[in-house]
N, C-alpha and C positions, 0 to 999 in steps of 0.2 A: 352547868359548871358548878363545882363545889365552892362553897363560900366559907370564909374564915373570918371570925370576928377579931378585930384588933381595937386598941384604944390609941387615939392620937390627940395631941394638943394643938390647937390652932389659935392664932391671934384673933381677937374679937372681930376686927374688921373683915377678916377672911371668912370667918364663920357666918357673919351677917350676909356677905355676898353669896356664899354657898346656899344659905337658907333662902335668899331671894330667888336665886336661880331655880332651886328645888320647887319653891312655891309656884313660880311662873310656869315651869314645865310640868307641874303636877307629878313630880317624882320625889322619891325619898332623898334625904340628905346623903345617905350611904350610896345611893345610885349615882347621884351627881358627882360625888368625890371619886367613886370607882371609875366613872366615865372619863373624868379629867385625868386621873392617873394612867388609865389605859392609853389615852391619846398621847400623853407625854412619853410613855414607854415606847409606843409605836414610832413617834417622831425621832426618838433617840436611836432606835434600831434602824430606821430608814436612813438617818444621817450617817450612822456607822457603815451601813452597806454602801452608800454613795461614796464615802471616803475610801473604802476598799476598792471600789470600781475605778475611782479617779486615780488611785495609786497604781492600779494594774495598767490602765491605759496611758499613764504618763511614762511608763517604761518604753524606751525607744524601740527595743527589739520586738516587743509585743505589738506596738503600733505599726511597725513595718510589716510584721507577719499578717496583721489584720488587713492592711492595705493590699498586700500580695494576694491574700485569699479573696478579697472583694473583687480585685481586678480579674483574677482567674474565673470567678463566678460569672462576672459580667461578660467575659469572652465566650463562655460556654452557654449562657442563657439566652432566651429569646425576649428578655425584658427590654423595653424601650430604653434607649440611651439618654437618661436624664441627668443633668447636673444638679446637685442639691446645694 
Protein backbone atom coordinates (compact mmCIF):
# COMPACT_ATOMS: atom_id res chain seq x y z
CA UNK A 1 0.00 0.00 0.00
CA UNK A 2 1.32 3.43 -0.89
CA UNK A 3 2.04 5.67 2.06
CA UNK A 4 1.65 9.43 2.23
CA UNK A 5 3.29 11.59 4.87
CA UNK A 6 1.15 14.17 6.64
CA UNK A 7 1.59 16.45 9.61
CA UNK A 8 -0.98 16.46 12.40
CA UNK A 9 -1.24 18.17 15.74
CA UNK A 10 -2.34 16.17 18.76
CA UNK A 11 -2.99 17.16 22.35
CA UNK A 12 -0.13 16.06 24.62
CA UNK A 13 -2.22 13.50 26.56
CA UNK A 14 -3.31 11.85 23.30
CA UNK A 15 0.25 11.73 22.01
CA UNK A 16 1.45 10.20 25.29
CA UNK A 17 -1.21 7.52 25.02
CA UNK A 18 -0.28 6.79 21.40
CA UNK A 19 3.39 6.57 22.36
CA UNK A 20 2.58 4.19 25.24
CA UNK A 21 0.58 1.96 22.90
CA UNK A 22 3.34 2.05 20.29
CA UNK A 23 5.98 1.14 22.85
CA UNK A 24 3.86 -1.65 24.32
CA UNK A 25 3.11 -3.13 20.87
CA UNK A 26 6.63 -2.46 19.59
CA UNK A 27 5.21 -0.53 16.67
CA UNK A 28 5.89 2.92 15.33
CA UNK A 29 3.77 5.88 16.33
CA UNK A 30 2.70 6.19 12.68
CA UNK A 31 1.58 2.56 12.57
CA UNK A 32 -0.51 2.95 15.73
CA UNK A 33 -2.19 6.11 14.46
CA UNK A 34 -2.81 4.56 11.02
CA UNK A 35 -4.33 1.45 12.62
CA UNK A 36 -6.63 3.52 14.83
CA UNK A 37 -7.77 5.70 11.91
CA UNK A 38 -8.34 2.63 9.74
CA UNK A 39 -10.53 1.04 12.41
CA UNK A 40 -12.55 4.23 12.89
CA UNK A 41 -13.09 4.54 9.12
CA UNK A 42 -14.16 0.87 8.90
CA UNK A 43 -16.60 1.30 11.81
CA UNK A 44 -18.16 4.34 10.14
CA UNK A 45 -18.47 2.48 6.83
CA UNK A 46 -20.04 -0.51 8.57
CA UNK A 47 -22.46 1.74 10.48
CA UNK A 48 -23.47 3.47 7.23
CA UNK A 49 -24.06 0.12 5.51
CA UNK A 50 -26.12 -1.12 8.47
CA UNK A 51 -28.23 2.06 8.36
CA UNK A 52 -28.89 1.53 4.65
CA UNK A 53 -29.88 -2.10 5.21
CA UNK A 54 -32.13 -1.12 8.13
CA UNK A 55 -33.81 1.53 5.98
CA UNK A 56 -34.30 -0.96 3.17
CA UNK A 57 -35.92 -3.59 5.40
CA UNK A 58 -38.08 -1.07 7.23
CA UNK A 59 -39.92 -0.56 3.93
CA UNK A 60 -43.17 -2.53 4.35
CA UNK A 61 -43.40 -3.54 0.69
CA UNK A 62 -39.86 -4.91 0.66
CA UNK A 63 -40.40 -6.75 3.96
CA UNK A 64 -43.59 -8.33 2.57
CA UNK A 65 -41.77 -9.38 -0.62
CA UNK A 66 -38.96 -10.92 1.46
CA UNK A 67 -41.53 -12.89 3.47
CA UNK A 68 -43.31 -14.11 0.31
CA UNK A 69 -39.99 -15.16 -1.22
CA UNK A 70 -38.95 -17.00 1.94
CA UNK A 71 -42.33 -18.74 2.18
CA UNK A 72 -42.13 -19.85 -1.47
CA UNK A 73 -38.60 -21.11 -0.94
CA UNK A 74 -39.64 -23.13 2.09
CA UNK A 75 -42.56 -24.68 0.18
CA UNK A 76 -40.21 -25.78 -2.61
CA UNK A 77 -37.24 -26.84 -0.48
CA UNK A 78 -36.45 -29.98 1.42
CA UNK A 79 -35.12 -28.01 4.40
CA UNK A 80 -36.56 -29.03 7.74
CA UNK A 81 -39.36 -26.82 8.96
CA UNK A 82 -37.77 -24.91 11.80
CA UNK A 83 -39.07 -21.77 13.43
CA UNK A 84 -36.42 -19.25 14.29
